C-alpha positions as CSV (number, residue, x, y, z in Angstrom):
1,M,21.7,194.2,148.6
2,A,19.5,191.9,149.9
3,K,21.6,189.6,151.4
4,E,23.8,191.5,153.4
5,D,23.5,192.1,157.3
6,Y,22.1,195.9,157.7
7,Y,23.5,196.8,160.7
8,E,26.9,195.4,160.1
9,L,26.3,198.3,157.0
10,L,25.6,200.3,159.2
11,G,28.5,199.0,162.1
12,V,26.0,199.2,164.6
13,Q,24.7,196.6,166.7
14,K,21.1,194.5,166.7
15,G,19.6,196.3,169.7
16,A,20.9,199.9,169.1
17,T,19.1,202.5,169.5
18,A,17.9,205.4,167.0
19,E,20.3,207.7,168.1
20,E,22.9,205.3,167.6
21,M,22.2,204.0,164.5
22,K,21.6,207.8,163.3
23,K,25.4,209.1,164.1
24,A,26.3,205.4,162.5
25,Y,24.4,206.5,159.2
26,R,25.7,209.7,159.4
27,K,29.8,208.3,159.9
28,K,29.2,205.8,156.8
29,A,27.2,208.4,154.6
30,V,29.7,211.0,154.9
31,Q,32.3,208.0,154.0
32,Y,30.9,206.8,150.9
33,H,29.1,210.1,149.8
34,P,29.9,210.5,145.8
35,D,31.0,214.1,146.6
36,K,34.0,212.8,148.0
37,N,34.5,209.6,145.7
38,P,34.2,210.7,142.5
39,G,34.1,207.9,140.2
40,N,34.6,205.4,142.9
41,K,31.6,203.0,141.7
42,E,31.9,200.8,144.8
43,A,32.1,203.6,147.1
44,E,28.3,205.1,145.5
45,E,27.1,201.5,145.6
46,M,28.2,201.4,149.0
47,F,26.4,205.1,149.7
48,K,23.1,203.0,148.7
49,K,23.4,200.5,150.7
50,V,24.2,202.1,153.7
51,A,21.1,204.2,153.1
52,H,18.6,201.2,152.3
53,A,19.5,199.9,155.4
54,Y,19.3,203.1,157.7
55,E,15.6,203.8,155.8
56,V,14.7,199.3,156.9
57,L,16.0,200.2,160.6
58,N,15.3,203.8,160.9
59,D,11.1,202.8,160.7
60,P,9.9,200.5,163.7
61,E,7.5,198.4,161.7
62,K,10.3,198.0,159.3
63,R,13.1,197.2,161.4
64,A,10.5,194.6,163.2
65,A,9.7,193.6,159.9
66,Y,13.4,192.7,158.6
67,D,15.2,191.4,162.4
68,R,11.8,188.4,161.7
69,Y,12.0,187.6,158.2
70,G,15.7,189.4,157.8
71,A,16.0,190.9,154.1
72,A,13.8,188.7,151.8
73,A,11.0,191.1,153.9
74,F,11.3,194.2,151.6
75,E,12.1,191.7,148.2
76,G,9.5,191.8,146.0
77,G,6.9,188.7,145.9
78,G,7.8,185.3,146.2
79,G,6.9,182.5,149.0
80,G,4.7,184.2,151.8
81,V,7.1,186.2,153.1
82,P,5.7,189.2,154.2
83,R,6.4,192.1,152.3
84,G,7.1,196.1,153.6
85,P,4.8,196.9,156.4
86,S,3.1,199.5,154.4
87,G,2.6,196.3,151.6
88,G,4.7,197.7,148.3
89,G,7.1,195.7,149.3
90,G,9.4,198.8,150.8
91,G,10.3,200.1,147.6
92,F,13.9,201.5,147.5
93,H,13.7,205.7,148.1
94,D,16.7,208.1,146.3
95,P,19.3,207.3,149.5
96,F,19.7,211.8,148.9
97,D,16.5,212.1,149.9
98,I,17.9,209.8,153.4
99,F,21.1,211.8,153.4
100,R,19.0,215.6,153.5
101,E,16.5,214.3,156.0
102,V,19.4,212.8,158.2
103,F,21.6,216.2,157.8
104,G,18.5,218.5,157.0
105,Q,20.0,219.4,153.8
106,Q,17.6,220.6,150.8
107,G,18.2,220.1,147.3
108,G,20.4,221.5,145.2
109,A,19.5,224.3,143.2
110,S,18.8,222.8,139.8
111,G,16.4,219.8,141.4
112,G,19.1,216.8,141.9
113,G,20.1,215.0,144.9
114,G,22.2,216.4,147.3
115,G,25.4,217.1,145.3
116,A,27.8,219.8,146.3
117,G,25.4,222.2,147.1
118,G,26.8,223.7,149.9
119,G,24.4,223.8,153.2
120,I,26.2,221.1,155.9
121,F,28.0,219.0,153.2
122,D,30.4,222.6,152.9
123,E,30.7,222.5,155.8
124,M,31.6,218.5,155.9
125,F,34.0,219.1,153.4
126,G,35.3,222.0,153.7
127,G,33.8,223.9,151.0
128,G,32.6,227.9,151.5
129,G,32.7,227.9,147.9
130,G,30.1,230.5,146.2
131,R,27.3,229.1,143.6
132,D,29.2,232.0,141.2
133,G,32.4,230.7,142.0
134,T,33.4,232.7,144.8
135,R,35.4,232.1,148.0
136,D,36.1,233.5,151.0
137,G,40.2,233.5,151.7
138,A,41.6,231.2,154.5
139,D,41.8,232.9,157.8
140,L,45.7,233.3,159.0
141,R,47.7,233.4,162.5
142,Y,50.7,235.3,163.7
143,D,52.3,234.4,166.2
144,L,54.2,236.7,168.4
145,E,56.3,236.9,171.6
146,I,56.5,240.1,173.5
147,S,57.9,241.1,176.8
148,L,56.2,241.3,180.0
149,E,56.8,245.2,180.4
150,E,55.2,245.1,176.8
151,A,52.4,243.1,177.7
152,A,52.2,245.2,181.0
153,R,52.4,248.8,179.1
154,G,50.7,248.0,175.7
155,F,52.1,249.1,172.5
156,E,52.2,250.1,168.8
157,K,54.3,247.2,166.5
158,E,54.6,246.5,162.3
159,I,54.5,243.3,161.7
160,S,55.7,241.9,158.5
161,F,53.8,239.0,156.7
162,R,53.7,237.2,153.7
163,K,49.5,235.8,152.0
164,N,48.0,235.8,148.8
165,M,46.7,238.9,148.2
166,S,44.7,240.0,145.1
167,C,46.6,240.4,141.7
168,E,47.3,243.3,140.6
169,R,47.8,243.2,137.0
170,C,44.2,241.6,136.6
171,E,42.2,243.3,139.6
172,G,41.8,240.3,141.3
173,N,39.3,238.3,138.7
174,G,41.6,236.2,136.9
175,A,41.4,237.7,133.6
176,E,44.7,239.1,131.7
177,P,43.4,242.4,130.9
178,G,41.9,243.2,127.4
179,S,40.2,239.6,127.9
180,K,36.8,238.3,129.2
181,K,35.2,236.2,130.2
182,V,33.5,233.6,128.7
183,T,30.5,230.8,129.4
184,C,32.3,227.4,130.4
185,P,32.4,224.9,128.1
186,T,32.3,222.7,130.8
187,C,29.3,222.7,132.4
188,R,27.7,225.9,129.9
189,G,27.1,228.0,132.5
190,A,25.0,226.4,134.5
191,G,28.0,226.4,137.4
192,Q,27.2,222.9,137.9
193,I,26.9,219.3,136.3
194,R,24.6,216.0,136.6
195,R,26.4,212.4,137.1
196,S,24.4,209.4,137.0
197,G,25.1,206.4,139.9
198,G,22.8,203.7,138.3
199,I,19.0,204.8,139.4
200,I,20.4,208.3,141.1
201,T,21.2,211.5,140.0
202,Y,22.8,214.1,141.6
203,T,24.7,217.3,141.0
204,Q,28.4,218.8,141.6
205,A,30.2,221.6,141.3
206,C,32.1,222.0,138.0
207,P,35.0,221.2,138.1
208,T,36.2,224.1,135.2
209,C,35.0,227.0,136.6
210,R,34.2,225.5,140.0
211,G,30.7,226.7,139.8
212,A,30.7,229.8,138.2
213,G,29.7,229.2,135.0
214,S,32.2,230.7,133.0
215,K,35.8,231.0,132.7
216,V,38.8,234.0,131.7
217,E,39.4,233.9,127.6
218,R,43.4,234.3,128.4
219,P,44.5,233.9,132.7
220,C,46.4,236.5,133.4
221,T,50.2,236.2,133.3
222,A,50.8,237.3,136.4
223,C,48.6,235.0,139.3
224,R,47.8,232.9,136.2
225,G,44.9,232.9,136.1
226,E,43.7,232.9,140.0
227,G,43.6,236.1,140.6
228,R,45.8,236.5,143.7
229,M,49.3,235.5,144.4
230,A,51.7,235.4,147.5
231,Q,53.3,238.6,148.1
232,N,55.3,240.0,151.3
233,T,52.7,242.9,153.3
234,K,53.4,244.5,156.5
235,L,50.2,245.7,159.7
236,N,50.8,247.5,162.6
237,I,49.0,246.3,164.9
238,R,47.8,247.4,168.5
239,I,48.4,245.7,172.0
240,P,46.5,246.5,174.5
241,P,47.4,246.6,178.2
242,G,47.2,243.3,179.9
243,V,47.7,240.8,177.7
244,D,49.1,237.7,178.6
245,T,51.1,233.9,176.8
246,G,47.0,232.5,174.8
247,S,45.7,236.3,174.4
248,R,44.3,236.7,170.4
249,L,44.0,239.5,168.7
250,R,41.8,239.6,165.0
251,S,42.3,242.0,162.3
252,S,39.4,241.5,160.2
253,G,39.9,241.5,157.2
254,N,43.0,241.2,157.2
255,G,43.5,237.0,156.1
256,E,44.1,236.1,152.5
257,A,42.5,237.2,150.1
258,G,39.0,235.5,148.4
259,L,38.1,234.5,144.9
260,A,36.3,235.4,142.4
261,G,35.7,238.7,145.2
262,G,35.0,236.7,148.1
263,Q,35.4,238.4,151.4
264,P,38.8,238.7,152.5
265,G,39.8,236.2,155.5
266,D,40.7,238.0,159.0
267,L,44.4,237.9,160.7
268,Y,44.9,236.1,164.2
269,I,48.3,237.6,166.6
270,V,48.4,234.9,169.2
271,L,50.4,236.3,172.0
272,S,53.6,234.2,174.3
273,V,54.9,236.8,176.7
274,K,59.1,235.4,177.8
275,E,59.6,234.4,180.7
276,H,61.1,237.2,183.3
277,E,64.3,237.7,185.1
278,L,62.6,238.8,188.5
279,F,59.3,239.1,187.9
280,E,56.8,235.6,188.0
281,R,53.1,236.2,186.3
282,Q,50.1,234.8,188.0
283,G,46.7,236.5,186.3
284,E,47.0,239.5,187.0
285,D,49.5,239.0,190.6
286,L,53.6,239.3,190.4
287,F,56.0,238.2,192.5
288,C,59.3,238.3,193.5
289,E,61.8,237.0,196.0
290,I,63.9,239.4,197.4
291,P,67.2,239.3,199.1
292,I,67.3,241.0,202.2
293,K,70.6,241.3,204.7
294,F,70.2,239.3,208.7
295,T,70.6,243.0,209.7
296,L,67.8,244.4,208.3
297,V,65.8,241.9,209.6
298,A,66.9,242.2,212.9
299,L,66.8,245.7,213.3
300,G,64.0,246.6,210.8
301,G,64.2,249.8,208.0
302,T,63.0,251.1,204.8
303,I,64.7,249.4,200.9
304,E,63.9,250.0,197.9
305,V,62.6,247.1,195.9
306,P,61.7,246.8,191.7
307,T,58.5,247.3,190.1
308,L,57.7,247.0,186.2
309,T,57.1,250.7,186.5
310,G,59.8,252.0,187.9
311,K,60.9,251.7,192.0
312,A,58.8,251.5,194.9
313,S,59.4,251.7,199.0
314,L,59.0,248.7,200.9
315,K,59.4,248.9,204.6
316,I,60.7,246.1,206.7
317,P,59.7,245.5,210.1
318,A,61.8,244.2,212.8
319,A,62.0,240.8,213.7
320,T,60.6,239.8,209.9
321,A,60.3,235.8,209.1
322,S,62.5,234.9,206.4
323,G,59.7,234.1,204.0
324,T,57.2,236.4,205.3
325,T,55.3,237.9,201.5
326,F,55.1,242.0,201.6
327,R,52.1,243.5,199.4
328,L,51.5,246.4,196.9
329,R,49.0,247.4,196.4
330,G,48.3,247.6,192.3
331,K,51.7,246.8,191.3
332,G,50.6,244.2,189.2
333,M,49.7,244.0,186.3
334,P,46.5,245.7,184.0
335,N,43.0,244.4,183.4
336,L,42.5,243.3,180.0
337,R,39.2,244.2,180.9
338,G,39.8,248.1,182.3
339,G,39.4,246.4,185.5
340,A,41.6,247.3,188.8
341,P,44.6,246.5,188.5
342,G,46.7,242.9,190.2
343,D,48.9,243.2,192.4
344,Q,52.9,243.1,193.5
345,L,53.7,239.9,195.7
346,L,57.5,240.4,196.8
347,R,58.9,237.7,199.3
348,V,62.0,238.6,201.3
349,Q,64.4,235.3,201.9
350,V,67.3,236.7,204.2
351,E,70.0,236.1,203.5
352,V,73.0,234.5,205.7
353,P,76.8,235.5,204.6
354,Q,78.9,233.5,203.2
355,K,82.0,234.2,204.3
356,I,82.6,236.9,207.5
357,S,85.7,239.0,208.4
358,E,88.2,238.6,211.6
359,E,86.3,242.0,212.6
360,Q,82.5,240.9,212.0
361,R,83.7,237.6,214.3
362,R,84.6,239.2,216.7
363,L,81.4,241.5,216.8
364,L,79.0,238.3,216.5
365,E,80.6,236.9,219.4
366,E,79.6,239.1,221.1
367,F,76.5,239.4,220.4
368,A,76.2,236.3,220.9
369,R,77.3,236.4,224.6
370,V,76.0,239.1,225.5
371,S,71.9,237.3,224.4
372,G,73.1,234.3,225.4
373,D,73.3,232.9,222.6
374,A,76.2,231.0,222.5
375,N,74.4,229.2,225.1
376,E,71.2,228.6,223.4
377,P,71.6,228.5,219.7
378,T,68.0,227.3,218.6
379,S,65.0,228.4,220.1
380,K,63.7,227.9,224.0
381,S,60.1,227.3,223.1
382,F,62.0,224.6,219.8
383,F,64.7,223.5,222.9
384,E,61.6,222.8,224.9
385,K,60.1,220.2,222.7
386,A,62.8,218.7,221.8
387,K,64.4,217.8,224.5
388,K,62.6,215.3,225.0
389,F,64.1,212.9,222.7
390,F,67.8,213.8,224.4
């Protein structure tokens, strides 16, 4: 241990800051922690080494001594080389003390080192099981595609999905009816077991009873002692008006059942709104393009336009330019939080007929002659700007 470079063990440069070393140590400690590498002696040894390296380099005095004399500064006696700054050779402390100090973790219930004792370690390694063997159920996700009309008005819907539910035969306790729980033979009811790793001893949850301290005498024949089974279920959900793609609805307690009395998870319904053939949604506003006849543009008039709730009247003034946008107040999407609804924006596009009859051609030619369009097919303002190019 003494001959290895402490900076290399942590994976930092020699001039690393205290925060950089702490971050590096956290990463290495998680990588080599005995709970994550059960039975792996090499990982256990590395865990002790990185803890010792961090203990030295995190102390300014010890770090200065190490930078000057190397690891020999912390070896007992010999050759006039200074010992640890405190005079005792810098004795190697329990690496779990260092681990708990850095991660803010308290010792296990049995007073051992930082084994699988919950807290931040459960968060890092996906724990969540209690010391009594309980385990909360997992959250579930259900993807639901709806139409724009459904998103606008809101609705109720029955969904069906499959999840782990409490076993009806054993009522979730994992024991065959008539059977009982007995003391776990592995941990003898403690819920934890001690493991020795050379100079350290640590505890971890019992792998047989999962920390409960007891196990069922005869496992349930339906769920095989699990206490829950995968089953199909149905649920009525309410979709509020104004939802959009990406909206998430939480149904509390409708996720997977917990184990041994653990709390059930939640169900999250994730929505996606299908594209509409007429309307394009932008936030709470709706956009729509309306093709209109050129005669309507020339003469003006009123037309009926579609909305999500029916029809509405739209007045088109005479001489309206193609591409003009009109606004229908309050005809957009409802506000999910109860505010004012959005608007509907309608962009008019003038349609030019592709085919005309002989009678239509004669009338149009007469219109062009009377209006002077036959001699000036472009606007006068444009001609004035463009004539210098001719």
